[in-house]
C-alpha positions as CSV (number, residue, x, y, z in Angstrom):
1,M,25.3,12.4,-29.1
2,A,27.8,13.4,-26.4
3,R,30.4,11.1,-25.7
4,T,32.2,10.6,-22.1
5,D,36.1,10.1,-21.8
6,P,36.5,8.5,-18.3
7,H,39.7,10.4,-18.0
8,D,37.5,13.8,-18.7
9,P,38.4,15.7,-15.0
10,G,35.0,16.4,-14.1
11,V,34.6,12.6,-14.3
12,D,37.6,11.9,-12.3
13,V,36.3,14.4,-9.8
14,A,32.9,12.9,-9.6
15,R,34.5,9.6,-9.3
16,K,36.7,10.5,-6.2
17,R,34.0,12.1,-4.3
18,A,31.9,8.8,-4.6
19,E,34.5,7.0,-3.1
20,E,34.3,9.6,-0.1
21,A,30.9,9.5,0.3
22,G,30.8,5.4,1.1
23,D,28.1,3.2,-0.1
24,I,25.3,4.3,2.3
25,S,23.2,5.0,-0.5
26,R,22.7,1.6,-1.3
27,L,20.2,1.2,1.5
28,P,17.0,3.2,2.0
29,I,17.5,5.4,5.3
30,R,15.6,6.1,8.2
31,V,13.8,9.2,9.3
32,G,11.6,9.6,12.1
33,H,8.8,6.0,10.9
34,G,9.6,6.9,6.7
35,E,12.3,6.0,4.7
36,V,14.4,7.9,2.0
37,R,15.2,6.4,-1.3
38,S,18.6,8.2,-3.6
39,G,19.1,7.1,-7.1
40,T,19.4,8.3,-10.6
41,A,16.7,9.2,-13.3
42,S,18.4,6.7,-15.5
43,W,20.8,3.7,-16.0
44,T,21.5,3.5,-19.3
45,D,22.6,7.1,-20.7
46,P,25.4,6.7,-22.9
47,T,27.7,8.5,-20.9
48,M,27.0,7.1,-18.0
49,I,27.6,3.3,-19.8
50,A,31.0,4.2,-21.0
51,P,33.7,2.1,-19.9
52,G,35.0,2.8,-16.4
53,V,32.5,6.0,-15.6
54,F,30.2,4.3,-13.1
55,Y,30.2,0.5,-14.2
56,P,33.3,-1.4,-13.8
57,V,34.9,-2.4,-16.8
58,G,33.4,-5.3,-19.0
59,M,30.1,-4.8,-17.6
60,K,28.5,-4.6,-20.8
61,T,24.8,-6.4,-21.0
62,A,21.6,-4.6,-19.9
63,E,21.3,-7.2,-17.3
64,D,24.5,-7.0,-15.7
65,R,24.3,-3.0,-15.8
66,L,20.8,-3.0,-13.8
67,R,22.1,-5.6,-11.0
68,F,25.4,-3.6,-10.5
69,Y,23.2,-0.4,-10.9
70,A,21.2,-2.3,-7.8
71,S,23.5,-3.2,-5.8
72,Q,24.3,0.5,-5.5
73,F,20.8,2.0,-5.1
74,P,17.7,1.2,-4.1
75,M,15.3,2.7,-6.8
76,V,15.6,4.1,-10.0
77,E,13.2,6.2,-12.8
78,V,12.9,4.6,-16.0
79,D,12.5,7.5,-18.3
80,A,12.6,5.3,-21.7
81,T,9.1,4.8,-21.3
82,Y,8.3,8.0,-21.9
83,Y,9.5,7.9,-25.5
84,A,7.9,4.3,-26.1
85,L,4.8,2.5,-24.2
86,P,6.8,-0.4,-22.4
87,N,6.0,-4.1,-22.9
88,K,5.0,-6.8,-19.9
89,R,9.1,-8.7,-20.7
90,T,10.9,-6.2,-20.1
91,A,9.1,-5.3,-16.8
92,E,9.8,-8.9,-16.2
93,S,13.2,-8.9,-16.6
94,W,13.2,-6.0,-14.5
95,V,11.9,-7.6,-11.6
96,E,14.2,-10.9,-11.7
97,R,17.6,-8.6,-11.9
98,T,16.8,-6.3,-8.9
99,P,16.6,-7.2,-4.9
100,E,13.2,-8.3,-3.4
101,D,13.4,-4.2,-2.3
102,F,14.1,-2.4,-5.3
103,V,11.8,0.0,-6.7
104,F,11.0,1.6,-10.1
105,D,9.1,5.0,-10.5
106,I,7.8,5.1,-13.9
107,K,8.0,8.3,-16.3
108,A,4.4,8.5,-17.8
109,H,4.2,8.4,-21.7
110,A,4.4,11.6,-23.9
111,L,0.4,11.3,-24.9
112,M,-0.6,11.4,-21.0
113,T,0.9,14.7,-20.8
114,G,-0.3,16.6,-23.9
115,Q,3.2,16.3,-25.2
116,P,4.1,14.4,-28.5
117,T,5.1,11.1,-29.9
118,E,7.0,9.6,-32.9
119,V,4.2,8.1,-34.7
120,S,7.5,6.0,-35.7
121,R,7.7,4.8,-32.0
122,L,4.0,3.6,-31.4
123,P,3.2,0.0,-31.1
124,N,2.0,-1.6,-34.2
125,A,-1.4,-2.3,-33.1
126,I,-1.7,1.1,-32.5
127,K,0.1,2.6,-35.3
128,D,-1.6,0.8,-37.6
129,D,-5.1,1.6,-36.5
130,L,-3.7,5.8,-37.0
131,P,-6.2,7.4,-39.7
132,S,-4.0,8.1,-43.0
133,E,-3.7,11.8,-42.1
134,L,-2.1,11.0,-38.6
135,I,0.0,8.1,-39.8
136,E,1.7,10.5,-42.5
137,K,3.1,12.9,-39.4
138,R,6.2,12.5,-37.7
139,R,4.5,13.0,-34.6
140,V,1.0,13.0,-33.2
141,Y,-0.1,14.8,-30.5
142,R,-3.0,13.7,-27.1
143,K,-5.8,16.0,-28.6
144,D,-5.6,14.5,-32.3
145,M,-5.8,10.4,-31.2
146,P,-8.6,8.5,-31.8
147,V,-10.6,8.1,-28.2
148,E,-10.3,4.5,-28.9
149,L,-6.4,4.3,-29.7
150,L,-5.8,6.8,-26.9
151,D,-7.6,4.6,-24.1
152,A,-5.3,1.6,-26.0
153,V,-2.2,3.8,-24.8
154,Y,-2.9,3.9,-21.6
155,R,-4.1,0.4,-21.1
156,Q,-0.8,-0.8,-22.9
157,F,1.4,1.1,-20.5
158,R,-1.0,-0.1,-17.5
159,E,-0.8,-3.9,-18.1
160,A,2.7,-3.5,-19.4
161,L,3.7,-2.5,-15.2
162,E,1.9,-6.0,-13.9
163,P,4.9,-7.4,-13.2
164,L,6.0,-4.3,-11.4
165,I,2.7,-4.3,-9.7
166,R,2.8,-7.9,-8.4
167,A,6.6,-7.9,-6.9
168,R,5.5,-4.8,-4.7
169,K,8.0,-2.8,-6.6
170,L,6.7,-0.1,-8.6
171,G,6.7,3.3,-6.7
172,A,4.7,5.8,-9.0
173,V,4.3,7.0,-12.6
174,F,5.5,10.3,-12.9
175,V,3.5,13.0,-14.7
176,Q,5.5,15.4,-16.2
177,F,3.6,18.2,-17.5
178,P,5.4,20.2,-20.6
179,K,6.3,24.0,-20.0
180,W,2.8,24.9,-22.5
181,V,1.0,23.6,-19.5
182,F,-0.5,26.3,-17.7
183,P,-2.7,26.2,-14.6
184,S,-6.1,25.7,-16.0
185,N,-9.3,23.7,-15.1
186,E,-8.2,21.5,-17.9
187,A,-5.0,20.7,-16.8
188,R,-5.8,19.7,-13.3
189,E,-8.8,17.8,-14.9
190,L,-6.0,15.8,-17.0
191,I,-4.1,15.1,-13.8
192,L,-7.1,13.2,-12.3
193,E,-7.9,12.0,-15.2
194,T,-4.4,10.3,-16.0
195,R,-4.7,8.8,-12.2
196,Q,-8.4,7.3,-13.2
197,R,-7.3,5.5,-16.0
198,L,-4.2,4.3,-14.6
199,D,-5.3,3.0,-11.4
200,L,-2.2,3.5,-10.4
201,P,-0.2,5.7,-7.6
202,I,0.8,9.0,-9.7
203,A,3.9,11.7,-8.8
204,V,3.0,15.3,-10.9
205,E,6.0,17.4,-11.8
206,F,5.3,20.7,-13.2
207,R,7.7,22.9,-16.1
208,H,6.1,25.8,-16.2
209,G,6.6,28.1,-12.9
210,S,3.2,30.2,-13.5
211,W,1.7,27.5,-11.4
212,F,3.7,28.8,-8.4
213,N,3.3,32.6,-9.2
214,E,1.2,34.8,-6.3
215,K,-1.9,34.1,-8.5
216,N,-1.8,30.3,-8.4
217,A,0.6,28.7,-5.9
218,E,-1.9,28.6,-3.1
219,R,-4.7,26.9,-5.7
220,T,-2.2,24.1,-6.9
221,I,-1.3,23.3,-4.2
222,K,-4.7,22.7,-2.5
223,F,-5.2,20.8,-5.4
224,L,-3.0,18.7,-4.7
225,Q,-3.2,18.2,-1.0
226,D,-7.3,17.6,-1.7
227,N,-6.7,14.7,-4.1
228,K,-3.5,13.8,-2.4
229,I,-1.7,13.4,-5.4
230,P,2.3,13.5,-4.5
231,Y,4.1,17.0,-5.4
232,V,7.3,16.3,-7.2
233,A,9.9,19.1,-5.5
234,V,12.6,20.2,-8.2
235,D,16.2,21.6,-8.4
236,E,16.7,23.6,-11.6
237,P,18.1,26.5,-13.1
238,Q,16.0,29.6,-12.2
239,G,15.0,32.7,-14.2
240,F,12.9,30.8,-17.4
241,K,9.1,30.6,-17.8
242,S,9.9,26.8,-17.8
243,S,11.4,27.5,-14.2
244,V,9.5,26.1,-10.8
245,P,10.8,27.2,-8.1
246,P,12.4,25.2,-5.4
247,V,9.4,24.9,-3.2
248,V,8.3,21.8,-1.1
249,F,5.1,20.6,0.5
250,T,4.1,17.5,1.8
251,T,0.9,16.6,-0.3
252,N,0.6,12.6,0.6
253,D,1.6,11.1,3.6
254,E,2.8,7.9,1.2
255,L,4.9,9.5,-0.9
256,A,7.0,12.4,-1.6
257,V,9.5,13.3,-4.6
258,F,12.5,15.2,-4.9
259,R,14.2,15.6,-8.8
260,F,17.7,17.3,-9.3
261,H,18.0,18.8,-12.7
262,G,21.3,20.3,-12.1
263,R,21.6,24.1,-12.8
264,N,23.0,24.3,-16.2
265,K,21.5,27.4,-16.9
266,E,23.4,27.4,-20.6
267,N,21.9,24.2,-21.5
268,W,18.7,24.6,-19.9
269,E,16.1,25.6,-23.2
270,K,19.1,24.8,-25.9
271,K,17.6,22.4,-29.0
272,D,18.4,19.8,-30.1
273,I,20.7,18.4,-27.8
274,P,20.7,14.7,-25.8
275,P,19.1,14.9,-22.4
276,S,22.5,14.5,-20.9
277,E,24.0,17.8,-22.4
278,R,20.8,20.0,-21.0
279,F,21.6,18.3,-17.2
280,R,24.8,18.1,-17.1
281,Y,25.8,19.3,-13.9
282,L,27.5,18.2,-10.8
283,Y,26.5,19.6,-7.5
284,D,28.9,20.6,-4.8
285,E,28.3,19.5,-1.1
286,D,27.1,23.1,-0.1
287,E,24.5,22.7,-2.8
288,L,23.1,19.0,-1.5
289,A,23.3,20.4,2.1
290,D,21.2,22.8,1.6
291,W,18.6,20.7,0.5
292,T,19.0,17.7,3.1
293,P,16.8,19.5,5.9
294,K,14.3,20.0,3.6
295,I,14.4,16.2,2.5
296,A,14.5,15.4,6.5
297,T,11.1,17.7,7.2
298,V,9.1,16.1,4.5
299,A,10.4,12.6,5.4
300,R,9.7,12.6,9.1
301,S,5.7,12.6,8.0
302,T,5.9,10.8,4.9
303,K,6.1,6.8,4.5
304,H,8.4,6.6,1.3
305,T,10.5,9.9,0.1
306,H,12.1,9.3,-3.5
307,V,15.5,11.4,-4.2
308,V,16.0,11.7,-8.1
309,Y,19.2,12.7,-9.4
310,N,18.4,13.9,-13.1
311,N,21.8,15.6,-14.3
312,C,22.5,11.7,-15.8
313,F,25.5,13.1,-17.4
314,S,28.6,10.8,-17.1
315,N,29.0,9.8,-13.0
316,Y,27.2,13.0,-12.2
317,G,24.4,11.7,-11.1
318,T,25.5,8.4,-9.4
319,T,27.9,10.6,-7.3
320,N,25.5,13.1,-6.2
321,A,22.9,10.4,-5.3
322,R,25.4,8.9,-2.8
323,E,26.5,12.2,-1.4
324,A,23.3,13.4,-0.4
325,A,22.5,10.5,1.2
326,R,25.4,10.1,3.1
327,L,24.2,13.7,4.2
328,L,20.7,12.7,5.6
329,A,22.5,9.8,6.9
330,E,24.8,11.8,8.8
331,M,21.6,14.9,9.7
332,Q,20.3,11.5,11.9
333,N,22.9,10.6,13.7
């Protein structure tokens, strides 16, 4: 597991830049008739909660950390729901610990996107009903799940988010497809099925560049626009088959999403490393500024725009979220 030294030079640089960026990121920024919220894809990464990195020294409880984070940003992405189904009590605590207008974007569970999940992470009620040949495996795939148990996965996921829905604090469910999901009728049907099963707003992110190659780009965009499904525009390392180009377009007038994964090419496809190392990258101001007019253009025609920094190593993501918010606010003046 990666560790963070609060005196690491990169941490110090990011801390100084965060101070210079100020606190404009605390609230949504008005752009035209829409609003833009900036935040990070985690508030609990081990490298982020190291003492003195982002959270004040002595802040050790989950409640204190979320309350502090929510005083600095108006939204956050929940990544833990990709690995394990959420529960209602946890969602209730999120509602209680955040301001009235705070928003959570929730990562869809692995089984909803064709990725495997660890059997040990499934709720007992589902795990106990698995066929014997599956319960003995370390991981289980969607295609192998009995229909009634897959139904239960969707049902528990949806029911657990009820407190957020009632409090109007649910932004969207991020449905992120792995790099082995290529453009196909089957994949497009899965997107529509996921939205129907959840009966919640979803936003879609792809992890294979073929969705936007010369053959498929027009069809991909038309599919999302015709079905009014928000597209997650990404910034990430280029040059890999898994690389999705930084294309930007509007597919839904209610929500648009931008996710910044960093540009750490060396670690992008490296195996057996923690996410914080894969996304360990501190954007410089010029790199952020290149995206500012693109975000502003989309925000002018969209009610809600979320700008999420997934480079959650240490204080890198929080610093970039502050800086990006400042750049956008300055553009409006």
